[in-house]
N, C-alpha and C positions, 0 to 999 in steps of 0.2 A: 552535681558536676558543674564546674565553672562555665562550661560552654553553653549551659542552658539559659544563661542570662546574657542579654545583648545590651551593651551601652549604646545609647542613641542620643541624637541631638536633643537638648532640653534636659538632659540628666535623668531621663526615665530608663528603667530596666524593663525589658519585654521578654517574656518566657517563650522559648522556642523548643518545645519538647521533642520535635521531630529530629533535631540535630544533636541530641545528647548521646546517641549510640555510636561509640567509637568503631571505626572501620566499616561504617555503613556504606553499601554499594549503590542503593537506589533511594531516592527521596521524591515522593509525590506530595505536593501541597494542595489540599482541597480548597477550591474557591468558596467564597462566602464572606459574611460580615467579619468573622473572626480573623481571617487572613488579611482582609482589607485593613482592618484596624492595626494589626501587627506590622504590616508592611509600611503603612503610613507613619507609624511611630518610629520606624527604622529609616525614615527619610525618603520613602518611595523606592527603596532598593532592598536587596537581600541583606540580612543582618551579618555582622562580622563573625558571629558564632558559626555560620555555615562554613567558614574557612577551616574550622577544626577538623572537618571531614577530609580535607586535603585530597591527595591522589587516590584515596580509596573509593571516592564517590564516582560511580560510572554513569548514573542517570539522575537528572534533575528536571522536574516537570511540575508545572502548574496545570491542574486539570479541573474539569467540571464547569468551564465557562470563563476561565481566566481571572485576572486580578487587575481591576481598574486603577488600583493605587500604585502598581509597579511601573515606575517610569524609566528605570534603568537597572540592569543587573547589579551594578556597583563594583568596586575594586575587589570584592571577595571572589569574583569570577576568576581572577588571575591565580588564585590559590588552588583551584580545582583542576589540577594538571592532568588528572586521569579521566576527565569527563568524556564520555562517548555520546551521550544523548542529552540535548538541551532543548526542552519544549516549553515555550512561553506563548501559547496561542491566546488571543483575546485579552491581552494586557494593554498597557498604555505606554509602550516604549516610545521614546521620542528621539529625534535626530541626535541631540547632544549626548544622550546616554549611550546610544548605539555607536556613536563615533568613538567613544572611549572603549566600549566593549569590543570593538574590532581589534584593538591591540591586546586584549586580554583573552580572547577566545582560545581555549586549549587546542593544541595541535592534534590532540587525540580524538577530537569530535568526529563522529560518523553521521549523526543525525542532528539537524538544526531546524526547529520549527518556530518561525516567527510570524505565523499567519494571524490575520485579524487584528493587527496592531495599529493600523492607520499610518504606517510609516511613509514618509515622503522622501527621506534620505537614508542612505546606508553607509556603513564604514567602507572604505576603499576595498578592504579584503573581501567584502561580500558583493561588490559590484558598484560601490559608490563612485562618484566621478573624480574623487581625489586620487592621490598616489598611495598605494599600500605601504605601511611602515613595517619595519622589521619586528617580528613577533618573537620575543625572547623564548617563550614556551615552545614555539615551533622549532627554533634553532636548536634548542636543547634536545627535543624529541627526535628531530630529523637533522642531525648534524650534516652540514654540507648541502642541505636542500633549501632552495629559495622559497618553497611553497609554505604559506602560513597555515593552511589547513590541508595537509597532505592526505588525511584519512577521510575527509568529508565525502559521504556517499549521497545523502539526501538533504536538499535545502528547500524548505517550504516557505514561500513568501506570499502566499495567496491572501487575497482580501486586504491589501494595503492601498496606499495612494502613490505608488512609485510612478514617476513619469519618465525616468531614464536611468540606465545603468551603464557604468563604465567597464573597462577591460579587466579590472582587478580580480573579479571572480574567476575568470579563466586561468589567471596566473596563480591564484591562491589555492584553488581546489582542483587540481588536475585529475583527480580520481572520481570526480562527481559523476553519479549515475542517474540521478533523478532531480530535475529542477522544476519546481511548481511555481508559476508566476500568475496564475489566473486571478481575475478580479482586480487588476491594477489599472494604471492609465498609461502604460507603455506605448510609445509610438514606433519603437523598433526594438528588436531583441538586443540583449546586452552586448556591448562592444567586446570583441574578442571571443564571443561565443561561437560564431561561425568562422571556421578556419579560412585563412587566405595564404597564398604563396608569399613567402617573405625571405627572399634572398637565399633560398636553399636551406634555411635553418628549420629542420624538421620539428624541433621541439616547439618552436613558435608557430609553425605552420599548422599544427594539429592540436590546439588546446581542447580540453574536455573530450579526449579521444574515447572515453568510456561512457559518455552520456547516452543512456538508453531511453529515457523518458523526458520529453520537453512539453510542458503544459503551459500555454499562455492564453487561455480562453478569456473572453470578456475584457480585452484591453482595447487599444486604439491603433493596432498595427496597421500600417498602410502598405507595407512591402515585405516580402519574404525573399531574402537574398538567395541567389543561385548557389552560393557557397554552402548551403545547407547539405548538399550532396556529399560533403567531405566529413560529415558526422558519421563515421564508419559504423558505430554501434547503435545508432538511433533506431529504436523499435516502435515507439509510440510518439506521435506528434498531434497535439491538440491546439489549433489556433482558431477555434470556432468563435463566432460573435466578435469579429474584429472589423476592420475597414479595408480588407484586402480586395483588390479588383482583379488581380492576376496571380496565378500560381506558377512559379518557375518550373519549366520542364525538367530541370535538374533534380527536382524532388524525387523523380522516378529512379535516380541513380543511387539513392541511399540503399546500400546492399542488404540491410537487415530490417528495413521498414515494413511493419505488418499492419499497423493501425494508424489511420489518418482521419482526423475530424476537422473538416473545413466549413462546416455549417455556419450559417449566420453571416456570411460575407457576400457583398454585392459583386459577384464575379461577372466580368464582361462576357466570358465564354459560357453561353447558356447551356450548351451540351454538357460541359463540365459541371456546371451548377446542378443540372439534373442528376448527374452521377453522385455528386456530393450529397444531395438531399436523399438519395437512395442508399447511402452508406455503403457504396460498392468500392471498398478500398482497392481491391485487385484491379477492377476496371479503371479506376481513376489513374493508378500508376501506369497501366498499359496505355491508356489514352495519352498521358503526358509523354511517355516514352516514345510512342509513334510520332506524336506531334512535334517532338523536339529534334528529330533527325532530319536535318536539311530543310526544315519548314520555316526557319526564320522566326519572326515574332508575329503576334497578333493574328490577323486574318489568314495570312499565308500558312501559318502553322496549323490553324484550324482546318483550312481546306485540305491540307495534306492528310490530316487525321481522318477527315470524312471520306476521302478517296480510299484510304487504306481500309476503313470500316466497310465500304461497299465491296471491295475485293474480298474481304474476309467473309462477308455474307454469301457471296457467290460460291466460295469454296465450301462453306458449310452446307449449302443446298445439295452438294454432290456427295455429301457424307451421310452415312446412316447415323441414327441416334446412338451415341456412344458416351464414353466417360467424359470427354471434353465438354459435351453439351450439358451433361449432368452437373459437372463442376461449375459451369457458368450459371446454371439455374440456382445452384446452392448459394452462390455468391450474392444473388439478388434477394435471397430470403433472410429475413431477420428471425432470430430466435424469439420464442414467445413463452413467457411465464406469467402465471396468475397468482396473485397474493390473496390468501384467505385471511381476513382480518380477525383479530381477537373476538370481536363482537359476532362474527359469523361462525365461530368454532365453539361447539358445545362443551368441549373439554380441552381448553388450551393448556399447553405445557408451560410451567413456570419454573424459573431458576432463582433461588434465593441466595444472594451473595453475602457471606459473612464479612463483617468489618475487618476480620483478621487477615484477609487476603491482600489488603492494600499495601502491606509492607513486603509482600512476597511476589505476587503476580496479580495485580489488581483488576485487569480488564478481561471480560469474557463477553462474547456475543454468540447467540445460538439461533438456529433456524431449523425448521422441519421441511424436508423436501419429499413430496409424494409423487409417485408415478414413475420411479426409476425402473429400468428393466435390465437386470444383470444376468438373465437366463441364457441368452444366446452366446454361443462360443466363448470367447475370452473377454466378454464385456466387463466382468468384475475385475479381472486382472488389469484391463485398460484403465478402469477408474482408479485403482490403487496406484497405478503408475502416474496418473495425473496428480494425485495427492503427493506422491514422492517428489515429483518435479516442482510443485508449488513450494514444498518445504525447502528445496534447494534454491529456488529463485526468489519469489516475492517474500518468502518467510526468512530469507537470508540464513539458510541452514539452521532454522528454528530459533535463531537469536532474536528475530523481530517478532515472530508469532509462531504458534503451533496449532495444527489442525487435528481434530479427532472426529471420527465418524462412528455412528452407532445404529444398529438395527432398532428402529423405533418400537417395534413390537416387543422387544426384549428390555425396554427401558421402563422402569417403574417410577413414575413421577408422583409428586413434584420433586425437583432435584435441589441439592444443596451444594454450592460452591464454597469450599472451606479449606482450612489448612490442618495438617496433622503432623506431630513429631515423626521423624524418620523411623523410629523404632515402634510406632503405633500404627502407622499407615500400612495397611495390607491391601494387596491387589492381586488378581489373577491376570498377569500380563499376557499379551497375545502369544499363543503357542507355548506357554509355560504354566507351571503350577503356582498356587498361591504362595506369596512371599512378602516379607516386609520390605518397605521401600529402601531402607539402608542396606539390606542384604542384596536387593536387586541391583542397586547402583554399584556395589562392590563386585558383584558377579559380572555386570556389563563392562566395568572398568577392566577386569581381568581378561575378558574376552577381547576387548579392543586392543589391549596391550599385546595379546598373543597374535592377533591379526597383524599388528604393526611389525612384530618380529618376523613373522612368516613372510611378509612382503618386503622385508628389509628396507623399510622406508623411515626416514627421519621425521617426516611431517606427521602431524596429528591426524588420526583417522576420524571418520564421521562420528563414530560413537563417542570418542573423546570430546569432540567439539560441543555437543549439547549436554553431556554429563556435567561439564564445568559450569553450566548455567545455574546449577543449584549449589555451587560452592559457597560456603559461609551461611547458608540458610538454616535457621533453627527449626523451621517448619516447612513442609512441602505442600504445594497446592493440590487439590483433588476435587473431583466432581462425584458426589455421592447420591445414590438413588434412594427411594423411599423405604427400601428394605435395609439401608445401612451399608450397602455394598459400594465399594469404590469402582466406578466405571471408567474413570479417566485420571491419569497422573501426569499432567503436563509439566515440562515438555518432553517427557520420556516415552510414555506408552498409554494406550487405552486398554480396556479389559476384554478378555476372552468372552466374558459373559454377554456382551452386547456386540460381538463381532459380526460384521457383514457377511452375508452368504448369497448364493445365487438366487435364493427365493426372496431376498430382501427387496421390497419395493418402496418402503417409507424409511427415510434416513434422517436421523438427528445429526445436524452439523454443529460442531463446537470449535470456536477459535478463541484462544487465550493469548495474552501478551503482557509483557512487563513494560512495554514501550508506550502505547497510547491506545485509546478506544478507536480512533480513526484507523489505526493499523489493522485492528481486528476487522473492522468493516470493509476495508479495502481488500483484505485477504478473502473475506466471505463473499464479496461481490465477484471476485475473480473465480472462486471455487464454484459458485452457482452457474456462472457463465460456462465454465468447462463442463459441468454436469449437463447443462442444456444442450451443448454441442454434442456431447457423447450420446445422450438419449436420442437426439435426432438422427445421428449417424447410425445407431443401432436399429432404430425404427426403419430407416430407409433401406438398410442392408438386408433386413429380414422381411421387408415388404409389408410391414404391419404398422398401424397407428398405435401409439402407446396410450392405451386407455387408462383411465383412473377410476378407482372405485368411488371417488368422491365427486365425480363430475360426469354427467350424462353426455352422450354424443350430441343430443339436441342442444344442450346448453352450450357446449364447446363450439358447435357449429354456428350458433347465433352470435357468440362473442367474436368469432373469427371473421364474420361477414364484414366487408368494408375495409379490412386491413390488407391493402394491396402489398404484394411483394413479401408477405409473411408466410412462414412455413405452415403447411396444411396439417402438420402433426399436432395433436392435441397439446395444449400448454402444460408445462411442468407446473405443478401446484406447490406453492410455498405457504407454510403456515407460520404466522408470526409467533415469536417466543419472547416473553417478557423476562427481564432480569430485574429483580427487586432487592431492596435492602432488607435488613432484619425486621423493620417495621412495616414492610410491604409497600414502601414508596418506590415508584418506578425509577430505575437507573438507566435502562436502555431497552428499546423495543426494536426488534429487527425482523423483517425489513420494514422500514417506514417509507413514506412517500419521498423522502429526501435521499434515500439510498440508491445505489446503482449508477451514480453519476460517472464513475470510471468506465462503465461498460455500456452506457446509454446508446452509443452509436451502433452497437452490435445486438442489442436485445430490446424487445418491447415488453413492458411490464403492465399488466392489467390489474388495477386495484379495485 
C-alpha cells in the first residue's frame, strides 16, 4: 500500500507498517530505538503517511517511555479530524512545534496528554500567553461555536517547565473536567481559570464550569484566589508542595469539594497547618467556613475560629457519644493497606499479555486484594454499586477503562491476556449460559434496543454506549485462565465462573483500557481506596476487626504501632501482580512504590 512509505527530507523512504490499515481507529506507537530512528528520519515529526487514516483515527499514542526524537506533531495532525485521544508523554515537544500544533488540534479531542515534555511555552489554545487563533477544524465541527476544543475533557501537562499560562485555555476548552499541572514552575493558576464577575456576562463570568479536578502540586504558587469558590463542580483540589502562606476562606464555599491536599505549604495559620498535615478535609473546610464569617483576615479570623471551636467543645461535653462524634473520629483516621511484594509471596499470580492485544485493548493492570468481608447484610451489593459508579464516573461509561472483579479462589493461574475472533471467543457471561462473543453482542444489542423503545427515548442507552467500543474490531480482548476458560471479556462482561459471592474474601481486580496504562492505574488506585473504605465501614458497623488469614493479629498490631490517627482495623492486604510479555519480560507491576499518588492523602500504604 502506498501509505506504507513516507517521503522525508533527504529523499529517504521510511516504512510505517502501523498506518497501512485503512479505517484504523487506534494507533499506539511503542517507544524504542526503532521508533526514534523512524521519527528522526521523518524530520522529528509524525510522517505524512499518518494522514491517510484521516477522520477514522480516534486515538494516537506514543507509549512505553515516549520518543525523544519527536519534536513536534507536524502538519499531519490537521488531517486527523476525528481524533479523540492524543497522548504524547515523555517526548521532546518544543515551543515552536506546539505553537503550530495549537492551530491544528482537532476539535474532537477529549483527552490530551503532553506530560513529561519539558515544555516552557504553550499554544494560546492551551493556555499560552498569546491570543488563540481561529481553528478551522473547530469551526467545521462546531459551527457557530468560538471554542477551539469544545470536547476536551482531560488535559495533562504534568512534569513540564511552564512558568505561566494565559486565559486561552478557559476560552478554548469550556467543557474541561480534569486539569493536571503538577511538577511545573507556575507562580499562579492559569489566567481565566478562576471565574470573576465581568459586567453580567455569565458566559465569561464562569469559564470551566465543569472542572472537577484541579491538580497543581509541586509548582511555585504563592497565592490561591478567593474566586476559586466559583468553580461550581470542583471536587478535587491538589495544590500541595507550593509556596502558599494563606488559604482563602472562600475555598469552603466550593459546593462539591470533597478532597483537598494542601500539604507542603508554609502556612501562617498553624492550626490550619496541623489539620492539613492530618488530611482532615472536612475539618479544614469547616474551619475555613467558620473563620471566614465576619472574622476579617489574618489573626482576627483565626481568633473567631478558635472561639467557635471552644463553644463547640462545650456543647459536645453535654452530649452523649453519638453518630456525630463517630463521624468526627472517622474523619481523623486514615485508611491502611499493606502491600505483599512478589518476593514475599510463595505463589504470585502472573498475567502474560499477548502482543496481539496492542491493536485492540493494549493496557491491563491487575492486583489481588485479600481480607474483604462481604458476609454482613448488603456488603456485596454495596461493593458492586461502587464498581458501577466508578464505571460511570472515572471510567467515563467504560470508554476510558473497564473494571472486572473475580473470586481469587475460583481463578486458575497463570492467566493469559489475549484476543480471539468474535466467532471463536466463548464465555459464560454473568447470569447467562455459555455463548459466543458475536452472539452475545447481538443479543445485548437487541435487548438495548428493546429497552430504548420501551422507554420511548431517542438517546442511546448504557448498553449501546459500550457495545460500540468494539465496532470494527476483527478480534476481541479476553482474559483466559490456565484451563483455557475465558474469565473476562472487556469491556462487556466477566465470567459467571469467577463471580464474587458473600463468602469471597480474596478478590482479583482487573482494569483494562485502550487509552493508557496510567488510566488503568488511576482507576485501580481509586477502586482500592473505595474497597478500603467499604471494608472499614463494614468492620465498624459489625463491631469486628477484619482479620486476614495471611496476617496474624500480633503482626498487624506491631505494624500499626506509632501510626497516629490511623484506623485500628487491620490493614487490607494487597498482593502484587505482574503483567509480562510473551518472553516473560516485565510490562507492569502493580502496586509499585510509585502508585497511589492520587489517593495518598486518604490512605497509608505499608510496603
